C-alpha positions in Angstrom: 0.1 -20.4 -1.9 3.0 -19.3 0.2 2.2 -19.0 4.0 3.0 -15.3 5.5 2.4 -15.9 9.2 5.8 -17.1 10.3 7.5 -14.2 7.7 5.4 -11.7 9.6 6.4 -13.3 12.8 10.0 -12.3 11.8 8.9 -9.0 10.5 7.2 -8.0 13.8 10.3 -8.8 15.8 12.0 -5.9 13.9 9.0 -3.7 13.3 9.3 -0.5 15.3 6.4 1.7 14.2 3.0 1.5 15.2 1.4 -1.3 13.0 -1.8 0.5 12.7 -0.3 3.6 11.1 -0.5 4.6 7.5 2.2 2.3 6.3 1.3 -0.5 8.8 -0.6 -4.0 8.3 -4.1 -2.4 6.7 -2.1 -0.6 4.0 -0.1 -3.9 3.6 -3.3 -6.1 3.4 -4.7 -3.7 1.0 -1.5 -3.7 -1.2 -2.0 -7.6 -1.1 -5.7 -7.8 -2.1 -4.9 -5.1 -5.0 -2.0 -7.0 -6.1 -4.0 -10.2 -6.5 -7.0 -8.0 -8.1 -4.3 -6.7 -10.7 -3.0 -10.4 -11.3 -6.1 -11.4 -12.6 -6.2 -9.1 -15.5 -2.4 -8.3 -16.0 -0.4 -11.7 -15.0 2.3 -11.7 -12.7 3.7 -14.1 -9.9 1.3 -14.3 -7.0 4.1 -15.5 -4.5 6.3 -12.4 -5.1 3.4 -9.8 -5.0 2.2 -11.5 -1.8 5.8 -11.1 -0.2 6.2 -7.4 -1.5 3.1 -6.6 0.3 4.5 -7.3 3.8 8.3 -6.6 2.8 8.1 -3.2 1.1 7.2 -1.0 4.2 8.5 -3.4 7.0 11.5 -1.5 7.8 10.6 2.0 7.6 12.0 4.4 10.4 8.9 6.8 10.4 5.4 7.6 8.7 6.6 10.2 6.7 9.7 10.7 4.1 11.9 7.6 4.5 14.2 7.2 1.4 16.0 4.2 2.3 12.7 1.9 3.4 12.5 0.4 0.4 15.9 -0.9 0.2 16.0 -1.9 3.9 12.8 -3.8 3.3 14.6 -5.6 0.4 17.5 -6.6 2.4 15.0 -7.8 5.0 13.2 -10.0 2.5 16.8 -11.4 1.2 17.9 -12.3 4.8 14.8 -14.2 5.3 14.3 -15.9 2.1 18.0 -16.1 1.2 17.6 -20.3 2.1 15.5 -20.5 -1.2 13.1 -22.8 0.5 10.1 -20.5 -0.2 11.0 -18.6 -3.1 13.1 -19.4 -6.4 16.2 -17.3 -6.8 14.4 -15.2 -9.8 11.3 -14.7 -7.7 13.8 -13.4 -4.9 15.3 -10.9 -7.3 12.3 -9.8 -8.7 10.8 -9.1 -4.9 14.3 -7.1 -4.2 13.7 -5.0 -7.4 10.3 -4.3 -6.5 11.0 -3.3 -2.9 14.2 -1.1 -3.7 12.6 0.7 -6.4 8.8 1.0 -5.2 9.3 4.8 -4.4 11.3 5.8 -7.6 8.3 6.7 -9.8 9.4 4.4 -12.3 6.8 2.6 -14.6 8.8 0.1 -16.7 9.7 -3.1 -15.2 8.7 -7.0 -15.5 4.7 -7.2 -15.0 5.4 -8.6 -11.5 7.4 -5.8 -10.5 4.5 -3.4 -12.2 1.7 -5.1 -10.1 3.6 -4.6 -7.1 4.4 -1.0 -7.7 0.6 -0.4 -9.0 -0.8 -2.2 -5.8 1.2 0.2 -3.5 0.6 3.2 -5.5 -3.0 2.9 -5.8 -3.1 3.1 -1.8 -2.0 6.4 -1.7 -5.2 7.9 -0.8 -4.5 6.9 2.7 -1.9 9.9 2.8 -3.9 12.2 1.0 -2.6 11.6 -2.6 -4.8 10.9 -5.4 -2.9 8.2 -7.7 -2.3 9.7 -10.8 -2.5 7.2 -13.7 0.7 8.9 -15.3 2.8 7.1 -12.5 0.8 3.5 -12.6 2.3 0.8 -14.9 -0.7 -1.4 -15.8 -3.7 -1.0 -17.8 -5.8 -1.9 -15.3 -4.2 0.0 -12.7 -4.9 3.0 -15.0 -8.5 2.3 -15.1 -10.7 4.7 -13.6 -12.9 2.0 -11.8 -9.8 0.3 -10.3 -8.4 4.0 -9.4 -11.8 4.8 -7.9 -12.1 1.2 -6.0 -8.6 1.4 -4.5 -9.1 4.8 -3.5 -12.2 4.1 -1.4 -10.5 1.5 0.5 -7.5 3.6 1.3 -9.5 6.5 2.5 -11.7 4.8 4.9 -8.8 3.0 5.6 -10.5 -0.5 4.9 -8.8 -3.6 6.5 -9.1 -6.9 5.0 -10.4 -9.5 7.4 -7.3 -11.6 7.2 -5.4 -8.6 8.6 -7.6 -8.3 11.6 -7.8 -12.1 12.3 -4.3 -13.4 11.2 -2.1 -10.6 11.3 -3.0 -8.1 13.9 -2.5 -10.7 17.0 1.3 -11.4 16.0 2.1 -7.5 16.1 -0.2 -6.9 19.1 2.2 -9.5 21.2 5.2 -7.4 20.6 3.6 -3.8 19.9 0.6 -3.8 22.5 -1.6 -0.6 21.9 -1.4 1.7 25.0 -4.2 1.1 27.5 -6.6 4.4 27.6 
């Protein structure tokens, strides 16, 4: 299993938004957990799905509409992973596609890409959008049980334990919260 922490340290260096925002660490953690849940029934490459979770929104310029953020995330992934010590060239190509196209509304792609897209789209409740099964790719993602589970987590801003324990301290060092 790939260790995401060194990559998160690199991502944090260039991250300009509030890591507690709607496209921040809690979202990334939910995307990771949802992606791994989908892999259990749909298949796909766990390494790519783990990497997608941390790269797909890593280069956003704002918390609203940001048309180029997927491509910028793909470029950052390519920059940090191009030595191919952590991934194969095929995995990197798949990750780049998943990041670049994750907001295009597509539903047809390699199963790994589909799982990545569904994992992100199933978390739209955080932005007040209920995921429409028509825009989901996988059988499991389209199921009412999965949509209800993911939507509950998104609406409550659920934070996986690893986000609080491992990820937040990395970002806290670079993006301290204002004291009240």
